[in-house]
matplotlib code that plots the C-alpha trace (Angstrom):
import matplotlib.pyplot as plt

x = [7.5, 7.3, 9.8, 9.8, 11.9, 10.9, 10.0, 12.8, 15.5, 17.2, 16.3, 14.5, 11.7, 9.1, 5.6, 4.6, 6.1, 6.1, 4.4, 5.7, 3.4, 2.1, 5.4, 5.9, 2.4, 0.0, 2.6, 5.1, 8.7, 9.0, 6.1, 7.5, 10.8, 8.9, 6.9, 10.1, 11.8, 8.8, 8.4, 12.1, 11.6, 8.6, 10.9, 9.6, 12.7, 11.0, 10.4, 8.7, 8.7, 8.8, 10.5, 7.2, 6.0, 5.6, 3.0, 3.3, 5.1, 7.1, 7.9, 10.9, 10.2, 9.4, 12.7, 14.4, 12.7, 13.8, 17.3, 17.5, 16.2, 18.8, 21.6, 20.7, 22.9, 22.1, 22.8, 19.5, 20.6, 21.9, 18.8, 16.4, 15.5, 15.0, 12.6, 11.8, 10.3, 10.8, 8.3, 6.5, 7.5, 9.4, 8.9, 5.7, 6.3, 8.3, 10.2, 9.9, 12.2, 10.8, 7.2, 5.6, 7.5, 11.0, 14.1, 17.8, 18.2, 15.6, 16.1, 19.8, 19.1, 16.2, 18.2, 21.0, 18.5, 16.9, 20.2, 21.0, 17.7, 17.9, 21.5, 22.6, 24.9, 22.5, 18.8, 17.9, 14.8, 14.3, 10.7, 9.2, 6.1, 3.8, 3.8, 5.4, 4.2, 6.7, 10.1, 11.7, 12.7, 16.3, 16.4, 14.6, 17.0, 20.2, 19.2, 18.7, 21.7, 24.0, 22.6, 23.2, 26.7, 27.5, 26.2, 23.4, 20.6, 20.5, 17.1, 14.4, 10.7, 7.6, 4.3, 0.9, 2.0, -0.4, 0.2, 1.4, 3.8, 5.3, 5.7, 7.2, 9.9, 10.7, 11.2, 13.5, 15.5, 16.0, 17.1, 19.8, 20.8, 19.5, 17.6, 14.9, 12.0, 11.7, 8.5, 5.3, 3.2, -0.5, -3.6, -5.2, -7.7, -11.0, -12.8, -10.5, -9.8, -9.2, -5.5, -6.6, -7.7, -4.2, -1.6, -1.3, -1.2, 1.4, 3.5, 3.4, 4.3, 7.2, 8.7, 7.7, 6.7, 3.6, 3.6, 0.0, -0.6, -3.9, -4.6, -7.0, -8.7, -7.6, -9.3, -12.6, -11.6, -11.0, -14.6, -17.7, -17.0, -18.2, -16.2, -14.7, -14.7, -11.2, -9.8, -8.0, -10.9, -13.3, -11.2, -11.3, -15.0, -15.6, -13.1, -14.7, -18.2, -19.3, -22.5, -24.3, -26.1, -22.8, -22.4, -24.1, -21.3, -18.7, -20.9, -20.9, -17.1, -16.9, -19.2, -17.0, -13.9, -15.6, -16.3, -12.6, -11.6, -9.4, -9.5, -10.7, -7.3, -5.6, -8.0, -7.8, -4.0, -3.9, -6.4, -4.1, -1.1, -2.9, -2.7, 0.2, 1.5, 1.8, 5.0, 4.4, 1.7, 2.4, 0.6, 0.5, 1.1, 0.1, 0.2, 2.0, -1.4, -1.6, 1.2, -0.9, -1.6, 0.6, 2.7, -0.5, -1.4, 1.8, 1.2, -2.6, -3.6, -7.2, -8.9, -10.8, -14.2, -13.2, -11.8, -15.1, -17.2, -15.0, -15.5, -19.3, -19.2, -16.9, -17.8, -15.9, -19.2, -19.2, -15.6, -14.0, -15.4, -13.3, -13.0, -14.0, -13.2, -9.5, -6.9, -5.0, -3.4, -5.1, -8.5, -7.8, -4.7, -4.2]
y = [-8.9, -9.9, -12.4, -14.6, -17.3, -20.8, -22.6, -22.6, -22.2, -18.9, -19.4, -16.4, -17.2, -15.2, -15.4, -16.5, -19.8, -20.5, -23.9, -25.6, -28.7, -27.6, -27.1, -29.6, -31.0, -28.0, -25.2, -25.3, -24.9, -21.4, -20.1, -21.8, -19.9, -16.7, -17.4, -18.1, -15.0, -12.9, -14.5, -13.8, -10.2, -9.9, -11.0, -14.6, -16.5, -19.7, -22.3, -25.7, -28.8, -32.6, -35.4, -36.9, -33.7, -33.8, -36.6, -40.1, -41.1, -38.0, -38.0, -35.8, -33.4, -30.4, -30.7, -30.9, -27.7, -25.9, -27.2, -25.8, -22.4, -22.3, -23.0, -19.7, -17.9, -14.5, -15.8, -17.6, -20.5, -18.3, -16.2, -19.2, -21.3, -24.5, -27.2, -30.6, -33.8, -37.5, -40.4, -41.5, -44.1, -42.7, -45.6, -47.2, -50.7, -50.1, -52.8, -53.6, -50.7, -48.2, -47.8, -45.2, -44.7, -43.9, -45.9, -45.1, -47.2, -45.3, -41.8, -41.7, -42.7, -40.3, -37.4, -38.1, -38.2, -34.9, -33.2, -34.3, -33.1, -29.8, -29.3, -28.2, -29.4, -29.1, -29.0, -26.3, -27.9, -31.7, -32.8, -36.2, -36.0, -38.2, -40.0, -43.5, -45.4, -48.2, -46.4, -46.1, -42.7, -44.0, -44.8, -41.7, -39.3, -41.2, -41.1, -37.4, -36.8, -38.4, -36.2, -33.1, -34.3, -34.8, -31.3, -32.6, -31.0, -28.2, -28.6, -31.3, -30.8, -32.9, -32.9, -34.4, -35.5, -35.9, -33.9, -36.9, -37.8, -34.3, -34.6, -38.1, -37.2, -33.8, -35.2, -37.9, -35.3, -33.2, -36.3, -36.7, -33.0, -32.1, -29.1, -31.5, -30.6, -26.9, -27.1, -29.0, -28.8, -29.4, -28.7, -25.7, -23.1, -21.5, -24.7, -27.1, -26.2, -29.7, -29.0, -26.7, -29.7, -31.2, -30.4, -26.6, -26.7, -29.5, -27.7, -24.5, -26.2, -28.1, -25.1, -26.3, -23.7, -24.6, -23.9, -24.7, -26.0, -25.3, -22.0, -21.2, -24.7, -25.5, -22.3, -22.5, -19.4, -17.2, -16.1, -17.7, -19.5, -22.1, -25.2, -26.8, -30.6, -32.0, -28.8, -28.7, -26.8, -29.5, -32.2, -30.2, -29.4, -33.2, -33.9, -31.3, -32.6, -29.3, -28.8, -25.8, -25.2, -24.2, -21.3, -18.9, -19.5, -18.5, -15.5, -14.3, -14.6, -12.6, -9.9, -9.6, -9.3, -6.6, -4.6, -4.9, -3.8, -6.9, -9.8, -13.1, -14.9, -12.1, -12.5, -16.3, -16.3, -13.5, -15.5, -18.6, -16.5, -15.0, -18.2, -18.0, -21.5, -20.5, -19.0, -19.1, -20.2, -22.3, -20.9, -23.3, -21.0, -22.2, -19.0, -15.6, -14.0, -16.2, -14.2, -11.0, -9.7, -12.1, -9.3, -7.9, -11.3, -11.3, -7.8, -7.7, -7.8, -8.9, -7.3, -9.2, -8.4, -9.6, -12.8, -13.4, -12.8, -15.3, -17.8, -17.3, -17.9, -20.9, -22.6, -25.9, -27.8, -26.7, -27.5, -30.4, -33.7, -36.0, -39.5, -41.0, -44.6, -43.6, -42.8, -39.5, -38.1, -39.8, -38.7, -35.2, -35.3, -36.9]
z = [27.2, 30.8, 32.3, 35.5, 37.1, 36.3, 39.5, 42.1, 39.4, 38.6, 34.9, 33.4, 30.9, 29.1, 30.5, 27.0, 25.8, 22.1, 21.5, 18.3, 18.1, 14.7, 13.0, 10.2, 10.4, 10.0, 9.7, 6.7, 7.5, 6.0, 8.1, 11.2, 10.6, 10.3, 13.5, 15.5, 14.2, 15.1, 18.5, 19.3, 18.1, 20.5, 23.4, 23.7, 24.8, 25.8, 23.0, 23.8, 21.6, 21.9, 20.1, 18.9, 17.3, 13.6, 13.6, 12.3, 10.2, 10.7, 14.4, 15.0, 12.2, 14.5, 16.3, 12.9, 11.8, 15.0, 14.5, 11.0, 12.2, 15.0, 12.5, 10.6, 13.2, 14.6, 18.1, 18.0, 20.1, 23.0, 23.0, 23.4, 26.4, 24.5, 25.9, 24.5, 25.9, 26.1, 26.7, 23.6, 20.9, 18.0, 15.6, 14.2, 15.8, 18.9, 20.7, 24.4, 25.3, 22.8, 23.7, 26.0, 29.2, 30.4, 31.4, 31.5, 28.3, 26.4, 27.7, 26.8, 23.2, 22.8, 24.3, 21.8, 19.0, 20.1, 20.3, 16.8, 15.3, 17.2, 16.1, 19.5, 22.2, 25.0, 25.9, 28.4, 29.8, 29.3, 30.2, 30.8, 28.6, 30.7, 34.0, 34.2, 37.2, 36.8, 37.0, 40.4, 41.8, 41.9, 38.2, 37.3, 39.0, 38.1, 34.4, 34.4, 36.7, 34.1, 31.3, 33.5, 34.4, 30.7, 29.9, 27.6, 29.7, 32.2, 33.9, 34.3, 34.0, 33.7, 31.8, 32.7, 36.2, 39.1, 42.2, 44.2, 41.4, 41.5, 45.2, 45.1, 42.6, 44.0, 47.5, 46.0, 44.2, 47.4, 49.3, 46.7, 47.0, 43.6, 42.3, 41.1, 38.9, 37.9, 35.8, 35.1, 32.0, 32.5, 30.5, 32.2, 31.0, 31.8, 30.5, 32.3, 35.9, 37.2, 37.8, 40.6, 42.6, 43.1, 40.5, 41.0, 44.8, 44.8, 42.2, 44.2, 47.4, 45.7, 44.0, 40.5, 38.0, 36.0, 32.3, 31.1, 27.6, 25.8, 27.7, 24.9, 25.0, 21.5, 20.1, 22.0, 24.0, 21.0, 20.4, 18.7, 15.5, 13.2, 14.1, 11.0, 10.9, 11.2, 12.9, 16.2, 17.7, 16.5, 18.3, 21.5, 21.1, 21.2, 24.0, 26.2, 25.5, 23.9, 22.0, 20.6, 23.9, 25.4, 22.9, 25.4, 27.8, 25.2, 24.2, 27.8, 27.8, 24.6, 26.1, 29.2, 27.0, 24.9, 28.1, 29.1, 25.6, 25.2, 22.7, 24.1, 23.7, 25.6, 28.6, 28.6, 28.7, 31.3, 33.5, 33.4, 34.2, 37.2, 39.2, 41.6, 40.6, 36.9, 35.5, 31.7, 29.3, 26.2, 23.2, 20.3, 17.3, 13.9, 11.9, 12.3, 13.1, 16.2, 17.8, 17.8, 21.3, 23.2, 24.7, 26.2, 27.6, 29.6, 31.1, 31.6, 35.2, 35.8, 38.8, 41.5, 40.0, 36.6, 38.0, 39.9, 36.8, 34.9, 37.7, 37.4, 33.6, 33.8, 37.0, 37.6, 37.1, 33.5, 32.8, 30.9, 32.3, 34.4, 33.1, 36.4, 35.4, 34.8, 37.4, 37.5, 35.5, 32.5, 33.9, 32.9, 30.6, 27.2]

ax = plt.figure().add_subplot(projection="3d")
ax.plot(x, y, z, "-o")
ax.set_aspect("equal")
plt.show()
């Protein structure tokens, strides 16, 4: 496995980050345990989750599964850089301070609840799951400063932030003498290159390491397949505005991968990792088989000709459509 420093921090993370969104919803606990054991054996030391994972009415279930896995011992906790998120509502009918968004009131409670579910005394990377336009920079940073001072969290990251939002909060952190944001999660893949417009350049300029989620576009970049109704791939197929006339584009990608002698998912991950702003890619693993080839993704170097051919196949005009009536980041994020 290959490792790199996350953003401006001195924290070393694997270039493949284990995404756990399916644990407890589509992946049973026993298989989730096996996946985490296998990932650790592969050298993946970076695990990403969120307090809302598990799905309604079971929000928090994924963190609970990870917590029980950590408690098996074997030095698991010390070997893992553990990342979780805060933002969404955790109850079906949230009160005025429990809905989407962040505040000192809410974040303190949700951090305590995540620590309890994860059965740990600290979170290595605590991430704001989405952009809150209403919180002041002063409240934002004082909230996370307190958590750092109490030893509950070590680093702060974001997810689904616009480039201007990253810049705003990073500059405010530096004015307070803080390390600031070390990471940003954004949806980035060969079929969604919108983050190249503003998010990736801003992150690179501000010393924020990008950890893309959905580098395989929900399974679309794993080769031609019959899309099963109700599957994750079917959801993304609809979200990206796909139809059968787009299959030749995916076929051309598969042909290029065959020439390279590499599986499609390995090339797709390696392409995302090739961007200078990207430090690690989050691969949402649902089964043990989904771990296959991930070490190769971290080490594969795509030459200039291959990158040009991929650009030709996946031009930005054929990518995920922008929701032009919606401001960033919702125009390109969830």
